[in-house]
C-alpha positions in Angstrom: 0.7 12.1 -11.9 -3.0 10.7 -11.9 -3.3 11.5 -15.5 -4.7 9.2 -18.0 -2.2 8.9 -21.3 -3.3 7.7 -24.5 0.3 6.9 -26.6 0.6 8.0 -30.2 3.6 7.5 -32.4 4.4 7.0 -35.6 7.9 5.5 -37.0 9.8 5.3 -40.9 9.7 1.4 -39.8 11.4 0.2 -36.7 11.1 0.6 -33.4 7.8 1.6 -32.9 6.9 -0.9 -29.8 9.6 0.1 -28.2 8.8 3.7 -28.4 5.4 3.1 -27.3 6.7 0.7 -24.6 9.5 3.1 -23.3 6.4 5.9 -23.1 4.2 3.7 -21.1 7.1 2.7 -18.6 8.1 6.1 -18.1 4.6 7.5 -17.5 4.5 4.4 -15.1 6.7 6.1 -12.9 5.1 9.4 -13.3 2.0 7.7 -11.8 0.1 8.2 -14.5 -2.7 5.8 -15.8 -1.2 4.4 -19.0 -4.7 3.6 -21.1 -3.8 2.6 -24.7 -0.9 2.7 -27.3 -2.0 4.0 -30.8 1.1 3.2 -33.0 1.8 3.8 -36.9 4.5 3.1 -39.2 5.0 4.5 -42.6 3.0 1.8 -44.3 0.0 2.1 -42.1 -0.2 6.0 -41.5 -3.3 6.3 -43.4 -5.3 3.5 -41.6 -7.9 5.6 -39.6 -7.9 5.2 -35.9 -10.8 3.5 -34.6 -12.8 3.8 -31.6 -11.5 0.6 -30.2 -8.3 2.4 -30.0 -8.9 5.7 -28.2 -12.1 4.1 -26.0 -10.0 3.3 -23.0 -8.5 6.5 -22.8 -11.9 8.4 -22.8 -13.2 6.3 -19.9 -10.1 6.9 -17.8 -10.5 11.1 -18.6 -13.7 10.5 -17.0 -12.7 8.3 -14.0 -11.8 9.4 -10.7 -8.3 8.3 -9.2 -10.0 6.6 -6.8 -11.7 4.3 -9.0 -8.3 3.5 -11.0 -7.1 0.2 -10.2 -3.0 0.0 -11.0 -1.8 -3.0 -12.0 0.9 -5.5 -10.3 3.5 -4.2 -12.4 2.6 -0.4 -11.2 2.7 -1.2 -7.7 6.0 -3.1 -8.3 7.6 -0.2 -10.2 6.5 2.2 -7.6 7.7 -0.1 -4.7 11.3 0.3 -6.5 10.8 4.4 -6.6 9.7 4.3 -2.9 12.7 2.0 -1.7 14.8 4.3 -4.0 13.9 7.8 -2.3 14.0 6.3 0.7 17.4 4.8 0.7 19.4 6.2 -2.3 18.1 9.7 -3.2 18.0 12.2 -0.1 16.1 14.9 -2.4 13.9 12.3 -3.6 13.2 11.1 0.1 12.4 14.8 0.9 9.9 15.3 -1.8 8.4 11.6 -1.1 8.1 12.5 2.7 6.1 15.6 1.8 4.1 14.2 -0.7 3.6 11.3 2.1 4.4 8.8 -0.7 7.2 7.0 1.6 3.7 5.4 4.1 1.7 4.7 0.9 1.3 1.6 -1.3 1.0 4.0 -4.2 0.8 7.8 -5.6 -2.9 8.1 -4.3 -5.5 6.1 -3.1 -7.3 3.9 -5.9 -8.8 0.4 -5.9 -6.0 -2.3 -4.5 -7.3 -5.9 -4.8 -5.9 -7.8 -1.6 -3.4 -10.0 -3.4 -1.6 -7.3 -5.7 -1.7 -4.8 -2.3 0.2 -8.0 -0.4 2.3 -8.5 -2.8 3.4 -5.0 -3.3 3.7 -4.9 0.7 5.9 -7.8 0.4 7.8 -6.9 -2.4 8.8 -3.5 -0.6 9.6 -4.8 2.7 11.9 -7.4 0.7 13.9 -4.7 -1.3 14.0 -2.3 1.5 16.0 -4.7 3.6 18.2 -6.0 0.7 19.0 -2.4 -0.6 21.8 -0.7 1.4 21.7 3.3 2.0 24.1 5.3 -0.1 26.5 6.2 3.4 26.3 2.1 4.1 29.2 0.0 3.1 
């Protein structure tokens, strides 16, 4: 959580985009800073890695967590996880309470603009009200 990630993958031909997208989605669920994706197919393996491909990763390494700006997608994924921990997964609920994530808009304090924060709060309320607890009928 709170670590920058640069995704790197190679494939023999197909599935590169799906692989990189999957790794990015998984890292978002872990509260990481997704920075960029570098992918090479067998036909482009010799293509050198450009500064443009890793520049964002380097800047995130130097960045403090408080300066990170999560995307709306990252905030929404967090809200889904938060509601699931609150309503469906008792073991996760204990952990989220311990981390105080059950009360927060994101994994850690960071820069979230007012619009994104409002949307995330409303989405959490709507989802929380719609989702039934595991033991509810």
